[in-house]
N, C-alpha and C positions, 0 to 999 in steps of 0.2 A: 560416363564416369560417375561412380557412386559419390553421393554427397558425404563429406566428412562429418562424423558425429562428434559434437562437442562433449567434452567431459562434463558430467553432472556436478563436478566440483569446481568448474571454472565459471559457468553461468550461475546466476543467482537471483535473489529477490531482495529488494529493498523494502523493509518494513518500517513504517512511520507510525508511531503511537504518540498521542498528544492529549494534554489537559489544557483547556482554554476556559477562562472565565466567561460566563454567559448570564450574569445577573442583570446587566443593563442592556438597553437597546443597542447602544454603541458596541458593547462587548459581543453581543450576538451577531451584529453585522460583521465585526472583525473576524469572528470564528467562521462565519459563512464564507467570507472572502478567502480565508486560509484554505478551507476545504475545497472551494472552487478552484483555487490555484493548484492544489494537488491534482484534481481531476484534469485540468488543462495540461498538466505536465505528464500525463499518462498513467497516473495512479488510479486504482479503483478501490472502493470501500470494501473492507473485510468485515469490520464491525464499525459502530458509530464513530469511534475515535481511533481507528486503526485502518491504515491504508497501505497498499502495496503496489509495486510495479516490478516488472521483470527488468533485469540488467544483465547484459551479456558478459560483463566483466567488472572488475573492481574500479577501473578507470571511469566507466559510465556511472557507477554508483557515486563516485566522488564528485562528478560533474553535477549530478542531481542533488547531492548533499550541499554543495555550494549554493545552488539555487534555493534550496530550503532555508539555508542560513539567512538569506536576504529577506525572506518573507515571514519569518517567525514573529508572531505578535509580541509586543513588549511584555505582556503578562503571561506569555505562553510557556509551557513546559513540553518540549518535543524530544522524543527519543527516536533514534534511527538505528536499526539493526540490518546487517547484511547476512542473509542465509543462502547457503549454496542450494542449488536445485535439488541435490540429494537430501539435504536437511528439510527443505520445504515439502518434498513429496512424502516424507516420513511423518509429517504433522497430522494431527487428528482434528476433526471438527465434530465436537460433541454437543448435543442439544438435549435438554430434558424433554420428556413427552409432552408436558404442558407447553413448553416453548414452541415445539414443532406444530402442535395443534393450533396455536394462536398465530403462528408465523409460517404459513406454507412456503416452501422453497420457491424463490423467484426463478424464472427462466432467464438467466443473465447471459447475454451474448458476450463471449470473450473477445477482447480486442485482438485484432489480427496479429499484432506483434507477439502475443502469447501463444496463439494457436500453433505456430510452427515449431515450438519447443517441445 
């Protein structure tokens, strides 16, 4: 029996963008704890203050949004977007020649949860 293909408009990506103060040692520790909590919840880093995770539906996204709400640092500014899989795949990743020369692409192993989509 063939596996049912999910609509690219049902499954999506939760995108978390944040600004956290890092002027003091305590602030840096808080920012690190926040980033580590994102990683523990299945997010991966897209850019330094931008993390994402796959969500099979909006209900799952809301569950993770509630978790985020509990761990946002007092002085933090966190934005969360939900992009459908169709929107995510249309995105572009652009880098200037100098950036690419100084930052060779890493061989990142994709989490298993993402590989099957």
